[in-house]
N, C-alpha and C positions, 0 to 999 in steps of 0.2 A: 966557505959554504954560499958565497955572491957567484960560484964559477958553476955552482948545483943549480940555482935557482936560474940561472940565464941558459943554460942544456933542456930547464922547463921551457921555459919561453922559446927557445930555438926547438924543440919539440911541437908545444902549439903551434908555432909558425908554420913551421914544415907540413905540418899535420892539416891544417885549415889552407896553403895554397895549393897542399896536392890534393885535397879533397876539390876545390874548388878547379882544378889543371881537369881533375878525370870527368868532371860533370861537364865542363866545358868540352870537353872533348868528347865529350858520349860515350867515354869506357862501359860496357857492362859494370851496372855500379858504380858508376862514376865515382859518388861520395868517399867511398869504401876503396878502391882498390886505388885511385887516387892518393890519397893520405895512406895508405900503406906500401906501396910502390914506392913509393917519397920518402916515408920512415927505414923501410929497408937501405934504399938505397944511398942515405944519410946514415944506416949506423955502419952499413959495410965501407965508407969512406970514410968510416971516423969520428962520426956524433959522438958514439962515447956513452950512450945513454943508459941509464941501464930501466931493466926489465919491472915494471908495475911491482909491488909485492901482493900480495892472496888479496890484504885487506881493502889494497883500492881496488883492485878487481871486481871485489862483490861488489863493492857499492857502485862502479860501472853498469854492472851486471842489473842489480838490484835498479836501477834507473831507469834501462834497458825494459826491465821485467813491468815496473810499473807503466815508461808510455804506452806497451802493448798491454798490457789492462784496461788500456782507457779506453781500446775500440771492443772490450768484451759485451754484451749488450744483451738480453734476453734473447732477441730473432737470431742471435748467432747459437745462442745455445739450443733453442729448434731446430735450429742446422743441424748442429752437432749431431743429434740424435737421426739426423736420418741418414750420416753418413758415418756414425758411429764402426759396424763392422768393416765395408770398403775401406775404411783408414789403422783399423786394427790388424787388417789382410796385412796392408801395404808396409805396417811400420813390421811386423814383423820378416816380412820377404825383404825389405832394408837392412833388419837387423842380420838375417840368415845370411844377404850378400856379404856383409861387409865382413860377419866370421868367416865365411870361406876365402876373399882379399886378404883377409888378415892373414888367414893362415899360409899363403901364397908368399906374403911380404915377408913374413918368416922364415920359412920354409927358403923360396929362391931368393932373395936379397938379404935374407940372417937377418934383417930389422927384428928386434927385442917384441917379445910378442904385446906389450901394454904400446908401445909408439903406434907397434903395424893396428892395433885396434883401434885404438884412437883416434889413427889419419884415417881407417876406412868408415868411422861410425859417420853417419848425415846427422851433423849436428852442427849449432852456432859457432863459428868459431871462435869467441869467449867463453862459451861453457868449455867444449871442447879440451883449450887450453887450460884450465883450470881443473878438470878432471886431472888431462894431463900430470899436472904437478903433481896431484894428488896421489896418482900409484907410480910416482916417477918414473915416467915413461921423459923423452927427448919433446921437449918443448917446442923448441925451430923446426926440428922436421915434423913430426904433426900436424904447425902451422903452418909449414912448406905443402903436407899434402893435402891438406881442407886447400890450402887455397887452389892449390891446381884446380882441384874436384870443381870446387864451387865457379872458378874462370872459365873452366873448358864447363861447363850447364851453360852458366850465364851467356856466353860467347853460343853455341850451337842448340841448343834447346830452342830460343827465337826462331829461327832458321826449318826444325822439325818440326815444328808444332804448326806454322804458314805452311810448311808442303803436305802436312797431315789436312790439312781443315782449307785448304782451298779447292 
C-alpha cells in the first residue's frame, strides 16, 4: 500500500514539475505538454503508475467542465446565436474530415475502426480517452494521435494566422 501511495506522490510531483518546465520553456500549451511529456517519459523508463480508473477520470472531467461553465454568461449565449450556423457547418466539416481520415487510417495503416475514428475526431484528450475506453479502442494510440494533432496545431497555427493577418 505504501509503494502505491508513493507512486501517486511521484506522479503528482512529476506532473507539477513537467507543467512548470513546459511553461518556463514556453512550449505550446506549456502546462499541458510539459506535464504530459514528463509523465509519458517517466512511464517509458519504468515509473509503473497505472492509468486512472474511469470513475476518477469522470471526476476530473466534471471538475474541468465546471470550471469551463464558470465562463458562461448571457453575453456569451447571445454571441452563440450569431455563430450558430457557422459553428454547425464547422462541426459537420470536422466530423466528415474525421470520417475520411479514420477510413484512410483503417485501410492503409490497418488501425481498427474505433481507434482510427477516436484518434481522428477533434475532441479534448480526457473526453476522447473516456470514449476510446468505452468503445474498446486502443487508448494509448488514440492519445498519441490526439497529442500529435494538437501539438501540430498549437505549433504551426500561430505562424499560419500571423501570416494571414500581416
